[in-house]
N, C-alpha and C positions, 0 to 999 in steps of 0.2 A: 524509577520506572519513567520511560520516556513519555509514557501517555498521559502522566500527571502535569497538572500546572507547575511551573517553577516554585518553589518554596525554598526559602533560604533560612536554616537554622544553624545557631553557632553549634559547635561540640559541647559546650555548657548547657545549652537548652536541650540537646538530645540527652545527655546523660542524667540530667534532671528529670527529664519525661520518663526515661527507663526506669529510674530509681524511686521517683516518687509516685509513678502511675502504674507502670507495667508490673514492676515487681511487688507492689502492694495490694493491686486488685487481681491479679491473674496467676494462675499456676504456670510456671515458666520453666521449660526445659531448653538447655543450653548445648550446643554442639562444640565440642573443642577439639582441636586437631593439634598437636605438637605445641600445646598450652596457649594456643590461640584460638579465641571465640570465632567460629566460622558461621554460626547460626543460631537462632533460637526461635521457639514456637511458644505463644502464650494463650493459655486456655482461661476464660472466664466463664463458670459454669459449664455450659456444653457449646458456648460459643469460641471458636478459633479466632481470638482477635487478631493475632499476628503471627505469621510465619516467614522468616527472613532467612535468607542464605546469602552470605557474601558473594559478589559477582565473580570474584576470581576462582571461587569453588564450585560454580552452578555445575549441574550435570554430573555429579560425583556420587549421588545417593543421598546427601546428607539432609535434604528436604525429605525426601522417603522416610528416612530414619526418624525424623522429628515427627512427621506426620503418623507414623506408625506408633510411636510413643503417646501422642496425643489421643489416637484411637483406643488404646489400652487404658486410658485415664477417664474414658467416657463409657457409662455402662447403656446409656441410651441413644444418645446420637451426637452427632458433631455438625454445628451449622457454622456457616462463615460468609463473608460477602466478599466479592471480587469485582473489580472495575470490569464492564463489558469488554472495554477495549483490550484488556489484559488476556490476549489469546493464549499466551503460553502457559499463565497460571490456571486459566480454565481448563486446558488440555490436561494440565498436570493433576488437577483435583478430580476431573473425570476420570483419568486412568486409574485413579484410585477409590474410585466407587462413589464420588459424591454426584449428585444429581440437581439441576435447576430446580428451585420450586418457587421462585418469585423473581421478576424483573422490576427493576426501579429507574426512573428519569434522572435520578440523581439528586432531586429536591431536598432528600433528606441526609446529603452525606456533605462533609465538609467541602470536598474539592468540587461538588455539583456536576460529577460526572455519572453516566449511567452505570448502574451496577445491578450484580446478580446477587440472589441469596441461594447458597446450596447446602443440601444437608447429606450427611452421611449416616446410615443407619446399620448396626452390625447386624449380620445374618445369624440367626438363631436357628438350631435345629431341634427337630422333636425327637422322640425316643428311637424313631427308625433311622435316625441320620438324616431325613430330608429338610432342607430350608422351610422355615417359617417365614411366611410374609407378615409385614406389618399389617394389623387389622383394618387401618384406614388408609392403607397404602401410600402413606407419607414416609 
């Protein structure tokens, strides 16, 4: 992501982080096309920790498929954080029903960049088929 400060990790460090952290702590869904991994989504409880789609396959519906799968795994809500500068990601999540619930100056993230917390809450219907709104409006 161009908005992030330059960080250099070796392929071994990335592989170790995926296998030792992401796959051990998150429920991970992987998108595969023609036997190649093209993206993944990692859910930790109700927090979407990672949604990644390879740059060469962006805007082909892979992110939407991954996000839809994450939504089916969550019964109450999905939360995520996105960098405020990442306008494309923000627009993607907003198109998929996420709303900003908090803004941060970045002092609590590793990159020290302003970020936003977004929530998605499934729409439930009552017996008449009308949507029910969450009691607290969140």
